[in-house]
C-alpha positions in Angstrom: 5.2 15.9 2.8 2.8 14.4 5.3 2.6 11.2 3.4 6.3 10.7 3.1 6.8 8.7 6.4 3.8 6.5 5.6 5.1 5.9 2.1 8.4 4.8 3.6 6.6 2.3 5.9 4.6 1.1 2.9 7.7 0.5 0.8 9.5 -1.2 3.7 6.5 -3.5 4.1 6.7 -4.5 0.4 10.4 -5.1 0.8 9.8 -7.3 3.9 7.2 -9.2 2.0 9.6 -9.9 -0.9 12.4 -10.8 1.4 10.2 -13.2 3.3 9.1 -14.8 0.0 12.8 -15.5 -0.9 13.9 -16.6 2.6 13.8 -20.3 3.3 11.4 -21.3 6.0 14.2 -23.0 8.0 16.4 -19.9 8.0 16.9 -18.5 11.6 15.7 -15.0 10.5 12.4 -16.3 9.0 10.3 -15.9 12.2 11.8 -12.5 12.8 10.9 -11.4 9.3 7.3 -12.7 9.8 7.0 -10.7 13.0 8.4 -7.5 11.3 6.0 -7.9 8.4 3.0 -8.5 10.7 3.9 -5.4 12.8 4.3 -3.3 9.7 1.0 -4.5 8.2 -0.8 -3.9 11.5 0.6 -0.4 11.7 -0.5 0.4 8.2 -4.0 -1.1 8.9 -4.4 1.1 12.0 -3.4 4.2 10.0 -6.0 3.3 7.3 -8.7 2.8 9.9 -7.9 6.2 11.4 -7.9 8.0 8.0 -11.0 6.4 6.4 -13.6 8.1 8.7 -12.0 11.5 8.2 -11.8 11.0 4.4 -15.5 10.2 4.2 -16.4 13.1 6.4 -14.4 15.6 4.3 -15.5 14.3 0.8 -18.9 15.2 -0.7 -20.7 13.0 -3.2 -20.4 14.0 -6.9 -22.7 16.7 -7.9 -23.2 18.1 -4.4 -21.9 21.5 -3.6 -20.9 22.2 0.0 
């Protein structure tokens, strides 16, 4: 359940990416879609940066017993 909101942002980012790919560059919404995609990707990157140190601190190498 904790990953559900992050999963939603991930799916929205993919939708924004596809929408941007099919939107003409001269469309008035194109720059807004670029901004939305950039914000979404930055958010996901910051989440990943916060999670990675915790993940490596919690996991143990194979064969080691804690």
